[in-house]
C-alpha positions as CSV (number, residue, x, y, z in Angstrom):
1,X,24.6,36.6,4.5
2,X,21.5,34.8,3.5
3,X,18.0,36.0,4.5
4,X,15.3,33.5,5.6
5,X,11.6,33.9,5.6
6,X,9.0,31.6,7.1
7,X,5.3,31.3,6.2
8,X,2.7,28.7,7.2
9,X,1.5,26.4,4.4
10,X,-1.0,24.5,6.6
11,X,-1.6,23.7,10.3
12,X,1.3,21.3,10.2
13,X,4.0,22.8,8.0
14,X,5.9,26.0,7.4
15,X,7.6,26.9,4.1
16,X,11.1,28.3,4.0
17,X,12.1,31.0,1.6
18,X,15.6,32.4,1.3
19,X,17.5,35.0,-0.7
20,X,21.0,36.5,-0.8
21,X,21.7,39.8,0.9
22,X,23.0,41.2,-2.5
23,X,23.8,40.1,-6.0
24,X,27.3,38.9,-4.9
25,X,25.5,36.2,-2.8
26,X,23.6,34.9,-5.8
27,X,26.5,32.8,-7.1
28,X,27.0,30.7,-4.0
29,X,23.3,30.3,-3.6
30,X,22.9,28.9,-7.1
31,X,26.0,26.7,-6.7
32,X,25.0,25.2,-3.3
33,X,21.2,25.2,-3.3
34,X,19.6,21.9,-3.7
35,X,19.0,21.4,-7.5
36,X,15.3,20.9,-7.0
37,X,14.7,24.1,-5.0
38,X,12.7,26.6,-6.9
39,X,14.3,29.9,-8.0
40,X,12.2,33.1,-8.4
41,X,12.9,36.4,-10.1
42,X,10.9,39.3,-11.6
43,X,10.6,39.0,-15.4
44,X,12.3,41.7,-17.4
45,X,13.4,43.7,-14.3
46,X,16.3,43.5,-11.9
47,X,15.3,41.9,-8.6
48,X,16.6,39.8,-5.8
49,X,16.8,36.0,-6.4
50,X,14.4,34.2,-4.1
51,X,14.3,30.5,-3.5
52,X,11.7,28.1,-2.2
53,X,13.3,25.4,0.0
54,X,11.5,22.1,-0.8
55,X,10.8,19.9,2.2
56,X,12.5,16.5,2.5
57,X,9.2,14.8,1.6
58,X,8.8,16.9,-1.5
59,X,12.4,16.2,-2.5
60,X,12.0,12.5,-1.9
61,X,8.9,12.3,-4.0
62,X,9.9,14.8,-6.7
63,X,9.4,13.5,-10.3
64,X,9.5,16.5,-12.6
65,X,9.0,20.2,-12.6
66,X,6.2,19.8,-15.1
67,X,4.2,17.8,-12.6
68,X,5.3,19.7,-9.5
69,X,2.8,22.2,-8.1
70,X,3.2,24.9,-5.4
71,X,0.3,25.7,-3.1
72,X,-1.6,28.7,-4.6
73,X,-1.4,30.8,-1.5
74,X,2.3,30.1,-1.0
75,X,2.9,30.9,-4.7
76,X,1.2,34.3,-4.3
77,X,3.4,35.0,-1.3
78,X,6.6,34.1,-3.1
79,X,5.6,36.3,-6.1
80,X,4.7,39.2,-3.8
81,X,8.0,38.9,-1.9
82,X,10.0,38.7,-5.2
83,X,8.2,41.8,-6.5
84,X,8.9,43.7,-3.3
85,X,12.6,43.0,-3.6
86,X,12.9,44.7,-7.0
87,X,13.5,48.5,-7.0
88,X,11.6,49.1,-10.1
89,X,9.0,46.3,-10.1
90,X,8.0,47.1,-6.5
91,X,6.5,50.3,-7.7
92,X,4.6,48.8,-10.7
93,X,1.3,47.0,-11.2
94,X,0.8,44.0,-13.4
95,X,4.2,42.5,-13.4
96,X,5.3,38.8,-14.0
97,X,7.4,36.7,-11.7
98,X,9.2,33.7,-13.3
99,X,10.3,30.6,-11.5
100,X,12.2,27.4,-12.3
101,X,14.3,24.7,-10.5
102,X,17.8,25.7,-9.5
103,X,19.2,22.9,-11.8
104,X,17.8,24.7,-14.8
105,X,19.9,27.8,-14.1
106,X,23.1,28.5,-16.0
107,X,25.8,30.9,-15.0
108,X,29.6,31.1,-15.7
109,X,32.5,33.4,-15.2
110,X,31.9,35.3,-18.4
111,X,28.6,36.7,-17.1
112,X,27.9,39.7,-14.9
113,X,27.5,38.9,-11.2
114,X,24.0,37.8,-10.5
115,X,23.2,37.1,-14.1
116,X,21.7,33.8,-15.1
117,X,20.2,32.1,-18.2
118,X,18.1,29.0,-18.5
119,X,19.3,25.6,-19.8
120,X,15.7,24.9,-20.9
121,X,13.4,27.9,-21.3
122,X,10.4,25.5,-21.4
123,X,11.0,24.7,-17.8
124,X,10.3,28.3,-16.7
125,X,6.8,29.0,-15.3
126,X,5.2,32.4,-14.7
127,X,2.8,34.0,-12.2
128,X,1.1,37.3,-12.6
129,X,1.1,39.9,-9.8
130,X,-1.6,42.6,-10.2
131,X,-0.4,44.9,-7.4
132,X,1.6,44.9,-4.2
133,X,0.0,43.4,-1.2
134,X,1.4,45.1,1.9
135,X,-0.2,42.7,4.3
136,X,1.6,39.7,2.8
137,X,5.0,41.6,2.6
138,X,4.7,42.9,6.2
139,X,3.9,39.4,7.5
140,X,6.8,37.8,5.7
141,X,9.3,40.5,6.8
142,X,8.4,39.9,10.4
143,X,9.6,36.3,10.0
144,X,12.9,37.5,8.5
145,X,16.1,36.1,9.9
146,X,19.7,35.9,8.6
147,X,22.6,33.4,8.7
148,X,26.1,33.4,7.3
149,X,26.4,31.9,3.9
150,X,28.7,29.2,5.2
151,X,25.9,28.0,7.5
152,X,23.6,27.9,4.5
153,X,26.0,25.8,2.5
154,X,26.4,23.3,5.3
155,X,22.6,23.0,5.7
156,X,22.2,22.3,2.0
157,X,25.0,19.7,2.0
158,X,23.4,18.0,5.0
159,X,20.0,18.1,3.3
160,X,21.5,16.2,0.3
161,X,23.0,13.6,2.6
162,X,19.7,13.2,4.4
163,X,17.8,12.7,1.2
164,X,20.3,10.1,-0.1
165,X,20.1,8.2,3.2
166,X,16.3,8.3,3.1
167,X,16.3,6.9,-0.5
168,X,18.6,4.1,0.5
169,X,16.3,3.2,3.4
170,X,13.3,3.3,1.1
171,X,15.2,1.1,-1.4
172,X,16.0,-1.4,1.3
173,X,12.4,-1.6,2.4
174,X,11.3,-1.9,-1.2
175,X,13.7,-4.8,-1.7
176,X,12.4,-6.6,1.4
177,X,8.8,-6.2,0.3
178,X,9.7,-7.5,-3.1
179,X,11.3,-10.6,-1.6
180,X,8.4,-11.1,0.7
181,X,6.0,-10.8,-2.2
182,X,8.0,-13.3,-4.3
183,X,7.9,-15.8,-1.4
184,X,4.2,-15.4,-0.9
185,X,3.6,-15.8,-4.6
186,X,5.6,-19.0,-4.7
187,X,3.8,-20.3,-1.7
188,X,0.4,-19.6,-3.3
189,X,1.5,-21.3,-6.4
190,X,2.6,-24.5,-4.5
191,X,1.3,-24.5,-1.0
192,X,2.9,-27.8,-0.3
193,X,6.3,-26.9,-1.7
194,X,7.9,-26.5,1.6
195,X,7.0,-30.1,2.6
196,X,9.3,-31.5,0.0
197,X,12.5,-29.7,0.9
198,X,15.6,-31.9,1.2
199,X,15.5,-31.7,5.0
200,X,11.9,-32.8,5.3
201,X,12.4,-35.7,2.8
202,X,15.5,-36.9,4.6
203,X,13.7,-36.8,8.0
204,X,10.9,-39.1,6.8
205,X,13.2,-41.5,4.8
206,X,14.2,-44.9,6.3
207,X,17.6,-44.4,4.7
208,X,18.4,-41.6,7.1
209,X,16.4,-42.8,10.1
210,X,18.2,-43.0,13.5
211,X,19.8,-46.4,14.0
212,X,18.0,-46.7,17.3
213,X,14.5,-46.2,15.9
214,X,11.7,-48.5,17.0
215,X,8.6,-49.6,15.2
216,X,6.4,-47.4,17.5
217,X,7.7,-44.4,15.6
218,X,5.3,-45.2,12.9
219,X,2.3,-45.1,15.2
């Protein structure tokens, strides 16, 4: 099973956070989560693996993790929820929560269940948590729902397809705009260029004039 949490980011958008029911669920979540989704874990302590689901807009505009920022209020909630889902760290003050894109995680069959390493440690960011905030935890837990892992996998696969289709649409629009720009550029460079096309020249030439033409056509 996969647990879901919802929290408002602003008046128009909610953020989705998800985590596996236990460490056995971590492997399918790592394998099937969108590569750009953000993974969270308590540093130096055992804890649940939490994930921030990026929106379609964020995924479509995503450039790099270095330049990607998470709303400060949302980041605090993610850190608090991660801390709360660690048996040891939930009881401690001044702990650190680490986060990185799913695509930066590495796991294989030789590692213990739920264990991960990082492909690039430089892509791991940190947030400090001074102490537990019960108000944040209680509010997030009230939003908690659960779904079968199979439903989660289908959702992530559909998300990938939607993003691919959206990028194709944006590429088509970009190509159309480029063609329009080139045409306008050509027209500005030679505003009379379309007057000298083969069709227009033939239409005004005596060589191609209708055999029934009369002199009045010149007047």
